N, C-alpha and C positions, 0 to 999 in steps of 0.2 A: 631159700626158706625164710619166711617172714617171722621175726622174733615176736612172740606174744607181748601185748601191751595192756596192762590193767591200770586204770586210773580211778581214783575215788573223788567224787564230787560232793563235798560236804555241804554245799548250798548255804542257806542262812542258818547254820547250826554251830554249836560250840561257843565257849567263851575263852578268854585268854588261857586259863589254867587247863581246861579240858582239851583245847586244841593242842597244846604242847604235850599233854599226857597221851593223847591219841597218836600223835606223830611219833612220840618216843616208843609207844607200844608197838606200832607197825615196824619201826626200825629194829626193835629187839626181836620180834618174831621172824624177821626176814634176813637175819644176818648171813645166812648161808645160801640165800637164793640169788642166783645171778643169771638164770636162763630166761627170766621174764623182766621186761621193762615195767617199772612201777612208778606211779606219780600220785600225789595227793594234792587236792585243790581246795584250800581253806578260804574263808572269807578274807577280803582285802586286808582288814585291820589286824589279822593275825599272821600275815605272810612272813614278816621278819622273825617273829618268835618261832614259828613252825620251821622256817629255814634253818634256824640255829639248832633245832631239835633233829633235823635231818642231816646236818653236816657230817661228813665222813661216812655217809651211808650210800647205798645204791638206790635210795628212794628219791625221786626228783620232785620238784615243787612246781605246781601250776596254779594259775589264777582262773577265776570263773568268767571273766569278761575283760575287754579292754576297749578303749576308744581309738579312733583312727587318726586323730591329730597328735602331733608331737608335744604340743604345749599350747597354752592360751587360756582364753576366758571361757572355759567349759566346766562350770561349777559341778562338782560331784563326780567328774570323770577321772579316769586313770590312764596314763599313757604307757606305751610299750617300754620306754626307757625307765619309767618308774617301776614297772614289773621286773625288768632286768636288774635294776638296782636292788630289788628285794630277792634276787637269786632265782627268779622264775625261769624255767625251761619251757613249760607248756602254757597254753591258754585255751580255755573252752570258748567256742564261738558258735552262735546260732542255736543254742539250747532252746528246747521247746518253750521253756518258761520265759525266755527272753523274747521269743517270737509271739507267743499267744497270750502272755500276761502283760508284757511290757511293750508289745507292738513293734518289734524289730522286723524290718523288711529284708528280703533277699538282697536288695541293693546295698543296704547298710552293712549287712553281714559280709558281702563281697569287699567293701571298703576296709572292714576290720581285718579280714583275712590277708589282704594285701599289706596293710600296715603292720600286722603282727609279724609276717615273714620278713618284711623289710627291716623290722626292728629286732630281728634275731630270735624271735619266739617260734615255737612249733605249735600250730593250731590243732585242736581237736574240733573238727567241723561237724556239727550235729545236724541231722536231717531226720524226718519222720512224719507220719501221717496221723491225723485225728481219727477218733473212732468212727465218726460218720463217713470219713473218706475211705477208711478200711471197709466198712459195711457196703459202701457204694461201689466197691471194686476199683477205687482210684489210687490205691497205694503206689503203684509203680509210676503213674503219671505225676503224682505229688512229689515223690522223692526225686524223680528225674528232673523235674522243674527246679527244685531247690538246689540240686547239684549243679545243673547247667548255669543257673544265675549266680550261685555262690562262687563257682570257680571261673566265672567269666574273666578272660584275660590272664588266667593263671596256669594254663597248660604249657608251661615251659619248665625250666629246672627248679623254679620255686615250688612247684607242686609236690616235690619230694619231701618238703617239710610237713605236709599235711597228713593227719590221720582223720579218716571219716568215721563218725559214730552214728550208726542207725539206731534211733530211739523211737519206736512207735509211741506216740503221745498217750495212747490209751493204756499203756503198760507202765508208765512212769509213776511210781509211788502208789499204785493201785493194788499191788499184790498180784495182778494179772501179768503174765509173761507171754511173749510170743513163743509159740512152740519152736523147737529147734529147726523144724522144717520151714516154718514161716520165716524165721530169721535167715536161714540159708538162702531161701528163694530171693529175698530182697538183697542180701549181700552179694549173691551171684549176679543179679541185675546191675548193682552198683559197679562191680568190677568190669562187667561187659561194657557198661556206659563209659567208664574211664578209658577203656581200651579204644572206644569209638571216638571220644572227643580229644584224647591225648594219643596214647599208643599202648600196645600190649605190654611192653616192658614196664611202663609206668604203672599200669593196672596190676601186673603181677607183683610189683614191689610194694604197692600201697597197702597199709594196714587198715582194716575195717573192723571197728569195735561194734559190739552189740550193747545197748543200754535199755533198761526198762525192767525194773524189779529183778535184776540179776542178783543172785544170792548163793551161798554155799551149796544149797541142795540142787541147783540147776546148772552150776558152773561146768561140770564135766560134759553134760550132754550138749550144752551150747557150744563149748569150745571144740567138741568133736566134729563140728561142721567144717567142711573144707575151706569155706570163705569167711569164717568167723575167726578173726585174728586177735581178739581181745575183748575186754569188757569196760564199759564206763559205768561205774557202780555208784548208786546213790545211797539209800538208807543203810545198806550192809557195810558201807565204808566208814560208818560212824562207830563201829565196834572193831577194835584192832584184831580181836580173835577171829571174827567172821571174815573181815577183809583179807587177813593173812591166810586164812584157810583156803579162800578162793585162789589166791596166788600160788599157794603150795600145791593145790590140785592141778593147776595149769603147769607148774614146774615139774 
């Protein structure tokens, strides 16, 4: 049985005070919840202060990206060991905003995935199609291509560290959400694909999150799908009450 995993992606939001208050609010709301894995992913500059707010709780810390080199002349980048030094457990990689706003390629994301695992982090590997790709009937081809290229060379014991997050780009921050049936269709394809390129035991164990305007009102129906193992939450994770309500619904 795959343990549900809910992660909050705060993106470029909060300040020092509100980040700590949000983390503390989540911890307070979830004191008695231990049947769901939970993580929050604040901006880099607040990782240490949020880590302090999460200490002695069941809520893990994640980052929103990482670079694939250990150190060196890479101005503005952050290494895996820097994230580990800030108490991070997880890191989001391949998010659509990194792909389509900042131009990250499948090949770069593959390097980051390998580096993250080697550095002791657990990646949340994001995949998903644009609206025009969905409308053109290319969803499965796009997602399959992203997964095959992203996981190239990783179908060994290292893949066990990865959570895949399916996030249709047209549903991120738009208020539009894939129907539970649409989400399940893609999640089932992803699991079948992992069974093909790795093996069935890996596919059966891998957690696949849904992301894209997930909120308290649609949590139950999304999580009722057999291949939806969790949620990667954007806007709703910025309110402790909403985020905690989603987790308690799953619990």
